[in-house]
C-alpha positions in Angstrom: 0.0 0.0 0.0 1.3 3.4 -0.9 1.7 6.3 1.4 0.8 9.9 0.6 1.1 13.4 2.1 -2.1 15.5 2.2 -3.1 19.2 2.8 -6.8 19.8 4.1 -8.4 23.3 4.1 -11.1 23.1 6.9 -14.0 25.5 6.7 -15.2 25.7 10.4 -18.8 26.4 11.4 -18.1 27.2 15.0 -14.7 28.6 15.8 -11.1 27.6 15.5 -10.5 26.8 19.2 -13.7 24.5 19.2 -12.5 22.7 16.1 -8.9 22.4 17.7 -10.3 20.6 20.8 -12.2 18.1 18.8 -9.2 17.4 16.4 -7.0 16.8 19.5 -9.5 14.6 21.2 -9.3 12.0 18.4 -7.4 8.9 19.6 -3.7 9.1 18.5 -3.7 12.7 17.1 -1.4 14.1 19.7 1.2 11.5 19.2 1.2 12.1 15.4 1.5 15.8 16.1 4.4 15.3 18.5 6.0 13.0 15.8 5.7 15.7 13.1 3.3 13.5 11.1 0.5 16.2 11.5 1.0 20.0 11.3 -1.8 22.2 11.7 -2.7 25.9 12.2 -5.3 28.7 12.0 -5.7 30.5 8.9 -8.3 32.6 10.3 -11.3 32.3 12.8 -13.2 29.9 10.6 -10.4 28.2 8.5 -7.7 25.7 9.5 -5.0 24.1 7.5 -3.9 20.6 8.2 -0.9 18.7 6.7 -0.8 15.0 7.2 2.4 13.2 6.4 2.9 9.6 5.4 -0.7 8.2 5.6 -2.0 5.3 3.8 -3.6 6.4 0.5 -6.7 4.3 1.3 -7.1 6.2 4.6 -6.8 9.7 2.8 -9.5 8.6 0.3 -11.8 7.4 3.1 -11.3 10.7 5.0 -12.1 12.8 2.0 -15.3 10.9 1.4 -16.3 11.6 5.0 -16.5 7.9 5.9 -14.3 7.7 8.9 -14.6 8.3 12.7 -13.0 11.7 12.6 -15.6 13.1 10.0 -18.4 11.8 12.3 -16.8 13.5 15.3 -16.5 17.0 13.6 -19.6 17.0 11.5 -21.3 19.5 13.6 -18.4 21.9 13.6 -17.1 21.6 10.0 -18.7 23.2 7.1 -16.5 21.7 4.4 -12.9 20.2 3.8 -10.9 20.4 0.8 -8.2 17.8 0.3 -5.0 18.2 -1.7 -2.2 15.8 -2.4 1.3 17.2 -1.7 3.9 16.1 -4.3 7.8 16.8 -4.0 9.2 18.9 -6.8 
């Protein structure tokens, strides 16, 4: 199975701080952040950017379709997510 790096622009319904608490509450997220596998930040009050490195391509596709546990967790706080593949030049 191949691994990919993705970027996600998250449009937030509530506010960044609420979304961040939800994101960090997902099992394993903090360790991925600590290991540098996930980087995220605030673009503005209602937009976050997430970089996710070295994830299984199948997991990225499932996340894009909104068919994973995290999508269910954030559904009331997230308006939309736009996914991009990151390629090395």
